[in-house]
C-alpha positions, -999 to +999 in steps of 0.1 A: -049-063-053-018-063-080+003-044-051-004-071-026+004-100-049+036-087-057+044-095-018+041-127-025+072-129-041+093-101-021+094-101+020+098-060+015+102-035-015+105+002-022+074+023-035+100+028-064+101-012-072+062-017-069+051+010-095+081-002-117+069-039-115+029-031-114+039-002-143+005+011-127+002+051-130+020+065-093-013+083-083-030+056-087-005+028-062+004+059-039-038+056-033-038+015-031-007+020-008-023+049+017-055+026+024-037-001+028-011+013+053-041+028+072-060-010+071-027-020+088-022-047+057+011-031+056+039-015+072+065+010+066+090+020+083+098+057+070+057+060+084+050+068+121+019+056+134+007+096+141+004+103+110-015+071+097-039+079+123-036+111+111-045+127+071-018+107+056-011+125+022+005+118-012+032+142-003+045+122+028+050+088+008+087+087-007+099+070-038+125+052-015+103+044+011+101+002+018+068-015+023+062-048+039+032-067+050+025-061+084+037-098+101+007-093+127-020-088+103-047-120+109-077-103+103-097-115+071-122-094+066-110-057+049-128-030+044-121-009+011-129+018+000-154+017-031-129+032-058-100+009-049-125-021-055-138-007-090-099-004-094-095-045-092-124-055-109-110-032-139-079-052-141 
């Protein structure tokens, strides 16, 4: 949730800036970003669609990648993994 809220202030952000602004552990932010990228809520021009359809790994994401909300995103119900929901409620 904290990651998504950043996009109310910024149109796009590098992963490094997301880490800096949230002060959340890099491993956890990467897991959240992978989930949001696969859900097509966020997009990254440096990651091609084939990688998203395959098994996108944490090592595939670099700190200088730029992330933004997909302008085509209109879905109201979001399928989230259980561990992400736990993260949202505890922080």
